[in-house]
N, C-alpha and C positions, 0 to 999 in steps of 0.2 A: 702414446707409443701406436703404430700401425703392426696388426697382426692378416700375416698371411694365414687365412681361416684353411685353405686348401689344404696347403700346405701343414698346417694343423692338421687337418681331418689325416692328412694321406701317413701321417707316424703315426697317429693313433689306429688306426686301420692296419697298416701293416704291424704293428705293436699288437693288437688283437693275435693277426694271424700267428707271428713268434708264440706267445702262451699258449696258443690252441695245438701247434707242433711240439712245444714242450713238453706238452700236459700231456700226449701221447705216453712219453714216455715214463710217464707216472701210472698214468692208468686210473682203475680203482684203488691203487696202493694206499692211497691215501687221502680222505674223507671225510664229509662233515654233518654227525649226525645221522647221516640216510647213509648205507654203499653207495646210493645212485646220483645223491651232489658231493661230486667230486670236480675239480680243477677241468678234467677233461671238458664234463658236460656243462661248466658252467661256460666255458670259453664257449664252445659248440654255438648254445642261443647266442652267444655274443657276435660269431662273427657270421654265425646265420643270417642275424640284423641286418650288418654290412654286406653280407651278399648279395640277399636281392635287392638290398638297396642299390647296389653298382651292378648287377647284371642287367637291369633293363636299362641304364645310363649309357650301356655300352656295345657297340656295333661288333657283334663276338659273330664269327665265320659259321654257316649255319651247321656242319659238319658238329663244331663244338656245343652249338644250341641242342643237336641231336644226340649227343654222349653226355650232356644234361639232364637230358628228360628222359634218356633209357635208365640214369642209374638214379632216378626220382622212382621210376614205376617201378623199379627193382626194390625201392624200401617201401613204397605202397603197397607190392606183392608181401613184401616180408611183413606184414600190418596183416591184411587179410589170412594170413597163415597162419599168424601167429595167435591170431583171434579162435580161427578156429581147430586149432590143431592141437595150440605148446601152451596155451594158459599164461601166467605170471611169465614161464621160461618163454614163450614165442612175443611176449611185450620185451623183453631184454634183448634180444634178437634183432623185433626192429630198431631200438634204437642203437644198436650196432651199426644194421644197413643205414640209419638216418645217420651218422661221422662219415660211411661213404660215400655218401651223397654231396653232402658239406665239404666234404677234404676234395672231389671232384669241381665242387663250386670252386673252390678256395683255388687252388693249382692255375684253374683258368683263369678266375680273376687274376692272378699274379702272374699270369704268363705275360698277359694286357698292360696290367697296368704299372709290373714292376718287371721289365726283363731284362733287367740286370743284376740278381737273389741271387746267383749259384753260391755269391761266399756267403751269405747270410745261410742258407741252406746247410754249407758246411760246418757252418759253425755250429749251428742248431744239431746234428747230427753229432758231433761231438761231445757237445754240453747231455746230450741226451743220452747218450753212449754211457758218456761218464759219471752220470746219477744212476744208471741201471751196474753199473760197477761199483760202483759207492755201497748198494743196497746187496751185492753179491759178495761183496768183501766183509763186509759185517756180519752175513749169515755164516761163511766161512771162519771169522774168529768165534762167532758163538760155537759152532760145532766142533771146532778145538780146545774148545775151552778157556782161549785168551784173554776172550773179550765178553762179558758179559751187557746182551743187548736188549734179551727184552723181544725178539722179533719169532713171532710166530712164522714154523715152517710147514709148509702146506704139503710136503712129499713126499713120501718116502721108497728108497730101491731097497730091498734086499731088508726088510726091518733100521735102514739108517738114513738119517734127518740129510737131506743134499738140499743144496744153493739150486734156488729157482730165481733170484730178487725179487722182482716184482711181479713174476707167471705166477701160475698154477704149476707150471709143468715144465720141467727142464729142459725138454727138446723148443719149447718155445722161445728161452732162450738164450738156448745156441743160434736158432733160425735169426732170431731179431738180430744179434751180434751180428752172426756172420754178411744177413741182408745190410745193413748199416755201413758194414765194410765195404759191400758192392756198391754201394750208393754212393758213398763217399767218392770211391773209385773213377764212377759212373760219370759225375757232375764235375771230379777235375780233371778229366780225359777229353772231358767234349768241354773244358775251355782253357783254349793254348793260352789268354791274359790273365785268367789265376793263378796269383805264384803262391806257395805256400811253403811255410820255412818247413825241410825235412824232417827236425823231430815231428811235426806236426802228423805226419804220414806214417812215421815209425811209431807214434804212441798210438794208434789208431788197428795199426797191425797188431801191437803185442798185447793192447784191452782184448779184441776180439781172441784173442791167442788164448791169452788167460780165461776168458766165455767159457770159450767152446769148450774147455779142458776140464773145469771147474764144471760144469753144466753136463756132459758123460754123453752127448750124443752121437755116435761112432759116423754117420752120414756128413753130417754139418763136418766134423773135424775131418773127411776125407775128403772133404771136397775144397776143404778150409786151405790143406795140405796144396792140394793140384794148383789153388786159385794163388797162392804162396809163389809160383814159380812166374807168374804175370803182374804182380801186383805193383810192386816200383815198378817196373817197367812204365805200366797202363799211369801211373801217376807222378813219369816223369822222374825218376827217380834213378837211372838204368847205372849208374856208379854201387847202388844199393844191391846188386844182384849176385857180384864175389858175395857179399858180405850174408847174404841171405843162405847163399848155398856154406857159408860155413855156421851161419845160425843152425843151420839147415840138421849138421852131421851134428853138432853139439846135440842138439836139442833130442835127435833119433837113438844117440849115445847114451844120453841121459834116461830116458824112458827103458831102452832094455836093459840098462843095469836096472833103473827099477824091478823091472818085471824077474829079472833072475833075482834081486832081493825078498821079492816080497809075495813070489807063486806059492809058495809054500806056506807061507803061515797063516792061512785061512783066517785070517781078523776079520770082523765084520764091522768095519768103522768105514769112512769116506777115503780116505788113501784106498783102502782096499778095493774099496768099490770102480774107483776111478780107475785103477792097476788095471780089474775084469775087464774094464770094460776096452783100455786100450789093448788087453793082448786080444778081444773079441777083435776089435778095427784090424789087428795084423790076420790074423785068422781069415778076414773075409778078404783082404788085398791078397793073402796068396793060396786064396782059393778053397780052404778048408768048411767043412761042415759049419754051416749057416745054426747059430744059436735058437734056444726055443719063443725072441721075440722077434726073430725074422722069418723063420719057419712058420710065425702066428700070422706075423700080416700077409704074407704069400699069402697062405689057406685062406684066409678073410679075402684076398682080394679075388682067387678062387671061387667061393659061395658068393658073393656079390655080382658075378656075372652069370655062374649056371643057375640065378635066384629072379634075376632082374625082371622077370613077368610076373612076379608076386609082389615089385614096388607099387604102390597106391599112386596113380596120376598126380592127385595133389600132396602128396607127403604123411607123412606121422608125424610132423611136429617134433624140432630139435629134441637131443636127449630122449627119444620115446623110440626106440630104435629094438627092443625087445622079440614083440612078432615076428621083425622082420629075421633076426637073428636067431631064434628058439630050435629048430631043427640042425642050428649048422654042430656039426663033431669037434670043435676049437674050443677053449675056452673063452665064453663072448664077454667076460666080466667089463674088460677093456672099451668092446666094441658096440653093446647095447646103448653106449653113451655116447661112442666118436670112432667113427669109420676110420678114423688116421687116413683122409683123403675128402676133399674142395669137393671135385668133380661128386663124388660118394653122399657127403656129406650133405648136399644142394639139394639132390633125387630124393634122398632121404627124406631129407626134413623138410624140404618146402615144395616136392614134387618139378614134374619134368616143364611147368611154365615158369619157375625161377631161371630152370638149367637154360629153357631156349632166350631168358632176358637179357644173362650174363654173356649168353653167346654172344648176342647181338650188339654189349658193348663192346665186347672185344673184335667184334668185327668194324662196331665205331672207330673203334682205336686203331685200326691195321689202319683204315683209311684214309685217318689224321698223318698217319707215319708215312705212309708210303712213297710221297714226296718227299721224304730229310736225304739226305746223303748218305751214301753207301758205307761210311765209317759209323755213322750216328744207327744205322740200322742195323747193320749187324750188333754192335753194341747193346742197343734197348732190345735183340731179340737172344742174345745172349744174360740179359737182364728176364726176361720174360720164362725163358727156358728154365732156370735158378729155382724164379718163385716155385713153376708148377712143381718140379720136381722136387722141391721142400713143401710141399699142401701133401704129399704124402707122409711129412716126419711130425709136423705141428699135433696139437692134438685138434683145436678148431681155427681154422681161418679167421671166419666174419665174426668169431670171436674175439679177434685180437686186432683191434682196429688198426694197429701202430704197421702193420705189415699192410695196407692200403696206403698209405702215409709215404711209406718207403718206397712202395713199385711207382707211386703219383711223382715222390722228387726224383727218381732218377727218369722221368718222361720230362723232366721242366726244362731242362737242355735243346730236348729236344723239338720241343712245340715253340720254344722260344725260335730255334732256328727257321722252320720251316713260317712263324709267323713272321719276321725279318724277313725272311726269302718273300713269302705273298705280298708283303708293303714295297719289296724294290721292284716287282713284277709289275707291281699296279702305277708307283711311281713313274716305270720307266715306260711307260705303255699311256 
């Protein structure tokens, strides 16, 4: 029996990438023996071996090569900064940056070796978000006393157990859910030949809505409502626009009635917490006074800029920000561990050299996409803008490597378009 070795290896490579990407939706939630022996880390090293083997056999354009090299130096600096300032926590951070380097390497290789895999990436998004939703549903059932799961809860608000799924912070759950929907939209919208069942598009929308509502993030909820008006048109389901308007009217009516019914109850359970968060969303949208959480963040951002001269050039190590915040006049219980800003956290934890490397990475990234068509550029710029806004919502960007993956997934169709455009140009010349 004849076996095509190259075909077998190709399928093996692709399978390892699939498992690696899916494992980002599980993270460290499931581990073996020790917390760092996870499916995610196991496939990190498997795909890395494949990547190193493949990348040296490919003729990659220099701009992609520079992008890979810069991402590698970001990892190297995280190692030096971690050993110098962070101890064990610093080494953990270095591992997260190692994932970011391997993700860049993986997506670049997939662009050149598997340029027609948008449908596969979409299926990974659907399957992964379903995993996250499954864990969230089990947690919700446990909270409401409908089913005993034995799941440990990692966070509370107002003394109430809340749904976080595989994450430690509900904001991370909200952000990843919305960004998964946004990435799904980007992959679908940039591939006219990709046909999806309308039920799949509606499933992703409803799943994202459920996860955002249950995880209580107000900023993400507002962006989700605004994005909803464009979603069905963007995925090619224009006929659903009228159904969305009806759905929105019913939804807002239900939420309004729920607010009227529970506002005076004062109950301290998950439903009451959700009710208070929804009410605060309405207050924000109506321009009423900000609550304590929002005003505290504004105070934090103002404090950062007014004390920027006190930041050490090489950083002070991750989650080691007490010395910086010790003269703050607001409550620093949260900010001494996370400043709730990717840029602030990078500067505080790893110093200005790391900020410079990350800026260099994005300059290389912008250089790569500058020649793509205008529609793709607008779409990717919108994705980049949303990622930047949500960096102020999450507890920590670089400790949530699934964010890197979603951003690179969004970049995949653009990079494929550029690569094929260059290939055609070369052939025509």
